[in-house]
C-alpha positions in Angstrom: -56.7 47.8 -114.7 -59.3 46.1 -116.9 -56.6 43.8 -118.3 -55.4 42.9 -114.8 -58.9 42.1 -113.7 -59.2 39.9 -116.8 -56.1 38.0 -115.7 -57.7 37.5 -112.3 -61.0 36.4 -113.9 -59.3 33.9 -116.2 -57.2 32.5 -113.4 -59.9 30.2 -112.2 -59.5 31.4 -108.6 -62.4 32.8 -106.6 -62.2 36.6 -106.3 -64.3 39.6 -105.3 -63.8 42.9 -107.0 -64.1 45.9 -104.8 -63.9 49.7 -105.4 -60.3 49.9 -104.3 -59.2 46.3 -103.8 -59.6 42.9 -105.3 -59.6 39.9 -102.9 -58.5 36.5 -104.2 -58.9 33.2 -102.5 -57.2 29.9 -103.3 -53.9 28.0 -103.3 -51.0 30.1 -102.1 -48.8 29.1 -105.0 -51.5 30.0 -107.6 -52.2 33.3 -105.9 -48.5 34.3 -105.8 -48.2 33.4 -109.5 -51.3 35.5 -110.2 -49.9 38.4 -108.3 -46.7 38.3 -110.3 -48.6 38.2 -113.6 -50.8 41.1 -112.5 -47.7 43.2 -111.5 -45.9 42.4 -114.7 -49.0 43.3 -116.8 -49.1 46.8 -115.2 -45.3 47.2 -115.8 -46.2 47.1 -119.5 -48.0 50.4 -119.1 -45.7 52.2 -116.6 -42.1 52.3 -115.6 -43.2 52.4 -111.9 -45.8 50.1 -110.3 -46.5 49.6 -106.6 -48.2 46.4 -105.7 -49.7 46.0 -102.2 -50.7 42.7 -100.9 -52.3 41.5 -97.6 -52.1 37.8 -96.8 -54.6 36.2 -94.5 -53.5 32.6 -94.2 -55.6 30.7 -91.7 -55.4 27.0 -91.3 -58.7 25.2 -92.0 -60.4 28.3 -93.4 -62.1 27.8 -96.8 -64.7 29.7 -98.8 -64.2 32.8 -96.6 -64.6 35.1 -99.7 -68.3 34.3 -99.7 -68.7 32.6 -96.4 -67.6 35.6 -94.2 -70.3 38.0 -95.6 -72.9 35.3 -95.3 -71.9 34.7 -91.7 -72.2 38.4 -90.9 -75.6 38.6 -92.6 -76.8 35.6 -90.6 -75.7 37.2 -87.3 -77.4 40.5 -88.3 -80.5 38.8 -89.5 -80.5 40.8 -92.8 -78.9 41.0 -96.2 -76.1 43.6 -96.5 -75.7 46.0 -99.5 -73.2 44.7 -101.9 
């Protein structure tokens, strides 16, 4: 997994690493290219790889990776644990 995260980190796309997921934000074509690279990287280590993706494509939305948590914190009036 570390090599996959390195691919994501070197992609130039904004991302947030979580305990069980990694969220990436950016141009749809760049993201699909990155997903393919990540999947193929894992295939180097296993003859079976399952890749799950969720796509949230909302017109006009930008910087939601960091903006969404900030919006929630503002509404709650406090910083959340990260």
